[in-house]
Steps between C-alpha positions, in 0.01 A plus 500: 500500500826308439344193361336430164266260341169338576278652771144390581277760664170423655236652721344163571588401851477132440731510191744726693513255796563204262770699330685626811432248778816274537275204576393490138861492392452562129821528290651830383777494238749778455777568256786656709812669368763462765844640536770242430492135400359266778674172568313175530527512876346846511217376279449199727490736809251722318272198431542316831307722736812565701468882470371682799347844455403698820463179705304330227646192327405514135316201358685302245456644146584409143786692335735467206717706280327598173673335204512676271470829671174670414495795261309764696483869404708735724318639809410869519667634712795271436643265751851557631761316292849420606735437216726263707207294647282299268132456570286180468124437445344235730149381528349443853161358590380554850182393682518763756538878461671682781587866455804534266565134541653436164739797537592379849558142395728592215697741723528217760690285245729791407326607180296825535190534277541750227158446331196307603216406253202290621393284209238262647252504789347160566399378159479838348738690275433760243779548244286701274489808724745773441660667802270751662184370339220307668187304430213339687500127566216288369322278748646196320858642567418558867382136536814392310722658764443193704482689826 
């Protein structure tokens, strides 16, 4: 409910297993609006796998500050904004998907997540969909997922 972006739904057990089982470790990429401006040391910690969430050490990930910052329409309902604290968009690619992992990882480096948008799952993205709309995947697209 607090996240936005790409979501794949399936009633096929095999596809669900390939999407959700960590042993398949397919990448998921997110645009994340965080509070504040992270330092290079914070970004290194985020990428390193040094963050522990509920006794689980996160696997290393790829992350970087988006330059230039993306031009994304405001969220409805709007996020909280603090006039004295800037926000920054970063891009994070994970190969695991623990519950609320991105939010917990950014909080662990001192930069709470304000907004989270999933933009890729494995090799799939669909920039042509408007928020709140959906469409069926073609069989060629499912095979292109690479999972």
